[in-house]
Phi, psi and omega in degrees: 000131183279138180291146178259352178291142177292147179290163179301326179301315181293317179302313181297319181293318178296315180299314181297313180295323180295318181285323185276329187243359180063067185308143182241157177204171181271050181244029179132212181297144177292153180297154177297151180256133175285150171302150185306318181290326178290318178300320179297320177295318179299315181294323176296316178296315180299320177298319180293321183291342181265004180255128175287124183261339181222091184277352185252022181293143174277144181297124175223094190303317181301311181293318182299315180295315179300313180297316181294314180297318178300315180297317179292316178301319179296317179298320177294317179297316180295320178300314178299317179295318178295324177295310181298325182277354178088009179271356178218140178280160177299319180297321179292318178296314179296334178283334183253327187299315182298322179292322177292321176296321177298315178297316181302318180294332183277337185283109182211163178298317181296319179298315180298314183295333180259001183292150173217170179060220184292333178294318177295319179299321177300310181296323177297317178299319181285354177290346178262133175292348182271354181252145178259153179302327176296317180294314181291324177292325176290320182283332184222070184289140175209164177273128178296000000 
């Protein structure tokens, strides 16, 4: 039976687009628009966060799990702040938050230690403090 949960790649893309572009939907008032210079900064930061900066990190499960969980928790917090401030619609937040929470629940020391394939590659990528969870998720997508 095929899973119906969105892949981490889709989750990361939705989260990134929601944060960078202020995703809109027909659920009320449109999201607030950032000033052009701020939007340009957001897009530059978002572009940087999707690039793997240290591809040769050695697998260190404790560090990888801490880094990945911190990144996902931060994305959820930023999403909540953007929702409260009106830069994100409720529909956009509701579209990304459950998948991020699912990923957060899956990230554990035991999962890392038993990981193989792209899941292990994701944790190896997250073993570097120079990589963001969006970049590692984009480079090594897996189902939580």
